[in-house]
Phi, psi and omega in degrees: 000319178298327179290321178295317179299319180294320179293323178297317179299321180296320180295318178299321181294318179294323180294320180295319180297318180296321179296318180294323179295316180295318180297316179297320179297320178295315180298315180297323178295317179295319178297321179297317179297316180296314180297320178298320179294319180295315179299318181296320180292318179296320178297321178295321177296321178296322177298315180295323179294320176298321178297318179295319178298315180298317180296318181286327176294320176294321178296321178298321176292317183294324180297341181291320186217359181261354176250108192229155171234142182273145172288129179299156182279354177205171180095180188292334180287344182299333182293347178270009183299330179293337179274354187271175174259156175059049182276349181293125176078008179170180180289151185263191182233153178245132175224190184291337178293324186242006178299327179292334175290325174297312180295326178295320177298317177298318179299318181292323174298319176303312183295317179296316180295321177299315179298319178297316181293324179295332179272000176073025182237026181294123178231043181116358185296315182296317177297321178295322179298318177299319179297316180295318178301317179296320179294321178295318178296326178295320177295318178299318178299315180298321179292317180300320178294317180297321180295340182268011179299102187297321181295315183289319181298318179291322180299316179295315183293311185290331181301326179272318182299327180292342179283344179277145179292124176228062189296332183276003179241163185297162179276000179291156179297138175297153181245153179291139175267059186091180180283173180292148175246151184229156179217164187232082189263167175061040177302137179084009176256169188297144167274194178252027177236125180248158187232150177236153183298326181297342180278353179282136184296343180258016183298131180257113184287342176282314180275348183053049182204159176227125178294321179298319180291313184293323185272336186232294194297320182302329180289348181256024183230164173206160180261165174234161186243037177293161183300324182276321185280315176053037174073012184276343182248148178258111185267136176293143187281149179266146179054036186261126177280145175095010181272068176216138184293336177199174182294343181284350185241148179285150176292140176258127180252142175239159177266129176297115178216085189287118178302146179091358178247159181241160175305138182208166179275147177232169184282158177298323182297315179295318180298310183295323183296332185248015181292328178261114182294133179257039175218166193259030173295122187306315179227080186294146176262124185282160175232017174214145187218150176219130175234107179285150177232149178235151179201151179281138173268186184290345178268013179058045176238134178287130179235133183251139179231136181236154177210163189224118183246135176262133183274130178227161191281349181071312183297150183277344180221146184273199182248147178285147170297129180191167168245090192297330176263019175292153179211158177242127180263138179234123183244132182256072176065181173265153176304138180237073180295142184243130176293139176102020183230007180205163177299149181132193186268335184262070182232166176268136185297331179300310180289322183300311183286337175291319182272337184224079179306145186245154169238158177229156189271169172224157178268180186301329180281355181096357180289132179293146178245147182277045179246122188247145178218142181296145180293330178217149181181180182230008183236026178288152171300157178068006181076020181293155183249351176204175186297314181296319178299318181297311182295323177300316179288329178297318181294330180280351185283348179069224185288335183266061181282147177242102182262018182292347178283349179264150171243140186265123178258347179207126187276129167264179183305123177089351182277166171230141177297149174101185184292136179070022186267007180286129179288155179304321181295316180287330176300323181293341183271349183288131177215090176091180180250149184247151169064194182275164172293135180270114173245178179296325179294312181290330180297326183264015176247112182303332184270001181293157181302319182296314181294324180291314184288321184277000173300336178304328184253356182212116181238020185253002184264109182293338178276356181062032172263068191290335181285332186299307181300328181290321178292320177302316180290321183295323184245010182054045180266134185239157179299162181300139179225165176284341177226159180196195186228019181262012170068008175277149178248132185220151181282163176302319179300319178296318181296315180299317181297318180295318178298320179296315181293327176295315177299322178298318180294333178271358181072028184248159170288150178266124181230111182284350187299327185284347183223154176235125182255128184222109183219189172284181185260133168231127183293134183268140175290163179291329179201170179206165174270170179296147179281148170225154181302143002264009185279138171223356189284134175284313184279065183276344182289318180219164175250038180178195186265130172262102187291346178270359179302131186290333183246351181230355180269198181290136182297133177299127176062018174280189185293316180292316178304311183295324178298312180297318181301314181296317180294331176297325177294333178285335179275313179213102182299344181263012192296328182289345180290336179239008174242081188297335180257026179057225184294333179300330177298332176272314184299328182285352183284336182196162169265163173261111188300148174303128181070010185242191185227155172221164184222141169255127184199172178270126180241138175295342179267355181287170177054048177065032180088357179274348184098128180175177181292143175221166172230122182222150173290166196304310183298318179293323180295317180294325178289327183278322185233091182295337180293343184288331189306315182294343186248357192294337182261006179299138180259151180299148178257025169238156179288141176293154181295157182282345178205158178304144183283321182222149181226134176232127181254129181235113179295141176261343183228156175201141180246146174286156184288332188271346184204184177269011179297145182245127169253091196223167171266346172236161174056046182277138177305129179099353178303129176058024177088002179271125180300317182222087182307317177221140178290325179225100185291150177289151179262113186225146173235154172257129179256114175267131179237148180229145181208146178233148174236118179288162173217154190288340189105358174300132186053030171075356179281120182257352178159168184222131176254125174245147179209160180191184182218146174228157177274146180235103177300139176088003179064230183256348189264104175194126176263008187276184183294158182294156169249154180243143178229141176268118177240143184268101181274320180245190181270133176076185184297326181294338182264000180284155182213142176268115180268117179264125177266117184288165177303139183100347178254346184210171184208169175298149182301144177255123180269142171283168182267009178104168181300144178247000000 
């Protein structure tokens, strides 16, 4: 029995062991299956996280330039078009790459307006700066809203995340895990806009320093160490509080976008910590983004994955602070038309008869008549080609005579003064032409046939130039004046010369004392030959001001020069790299027309087609830069100066010590055929004046240069009391200024001794 019992125990023991082995095998199998599932699930989660990371990194890149707002076609935001992309042929767009350029333009307007207010000449600059700051913030707000486009952010993110293998998750399209989230990281680090001291409105080119930069702006910058930049540029800080020159101006905010860095992932902790901006930018533009995605796993459970990408500019070097569509306006006086220099009614008889010799009629008895007709022309009645031809055809016309070719200088019964004023009855009495041809030479000779015969109708001329008043009345010709109505523009030198020749034709001394000539600037040649008809202009080389002229243009390194130079740095800080002669490289490109305008601005066609500063007269500028048109009439928002900034005096006459010979730009021996126009020419100088009015950059206007010229009796030699001249420095009566010439700059008028 004991043996049976022992065998029975052995069988029970073997069965239990087998059961335990089987149970253990089952447990191990289940654990293996579970572990395999866990490993498989973890691997799938890692795949999904990689997909989320890829999607957010791509989204960070896309937020840089694929989320854009357009510059409006009108309104205050239009002035930022120069900071935009794709400006050719239309308005551009603003994205995260160039939003800091918009803010930079606003910042520069702030600095200019601050400088204007500090100088006590604010005429709207501070208010304009506030307006520009608001417009820049509005663009930033529009961009921030555009960057939050939930549909687009998820589309960009998921398009990349779906390319990653996510085998443990369903094949269905991933879904957004809510809208995009944004953060504002790296506060106080560099933006992608750098600034230079020369761009400061108070920059002193002699000291090579700016107090505004040293005391304020430099503290708002930092350098970067990218391979290209290498710490040479000072970048304005992003999300920085206090970037305003004074309490009167709004803070300007920039987005931290450090040059030389690329979009990258950041931790959730950093992202969450900076989600709420701790600065007062009304509508801040973010520089970090997160778009969560969700997808079903194999257990039919939704699983969400998040990632956080920081947006960076990719480029190794940033952009300079500037107002790329900024411009400087240059005005060359007001038009100064002079009577006596063109065809028409408002001319001087001296010039008129020199260019258009006259004949006068006689009646059947041979008595001269005060009816004048040009010696040559193309508009006579009957198709006649000259005075004799006309009168010959007139005589053949019988009773149906046409006397409209005559002008009446003295009315007989039934006549009217002027062209075509001969009455029908008096027309019937005309038979032929009387006397000599009237030229300027015969007009100024008392013994000439015309003066002798026409004395019958004029006995009031003490010089016995009896034909002259009749011709003046017949054609409404008036003596030379500083102003007139025939729309021609002439320099002060031209006006003086014409006035002198008119006095010569009248047999009078020339005295500048009675008139003051005030016009734009035309550069005078060093010398000239004697005039012959029909030319009388001194300024024959150009029809305007050559600002690069060494003796009549803007003073090198003077106040006006330095103002323009500094403002050029605000338009393009790199301008001296392609302008080897500094401002002369611009001034030599064009003249500023008399009574006209020119502009300095950035042109895509400048610098040999590479883009750069140019100077063009108004019509050429508008044709070259269509963006200029909406701003061309903008007025400066600073007060014009109380007096011209610079004055240059240029003598027009000079006498040799040994005789009365004149080596002059006026009254030259031989002018108009006169051997000696004056025995003693008057001593006269032209005074060129220049003045500038700064502007903040509102509507892109950075300043205005005005210039003009006045005559100065006596040239430079005078110890007497000052004379005063009214020169128009600004627009309208408020911009006029009385320029006082101190003793030593002027003298009492010098009279000539009369024609020789």
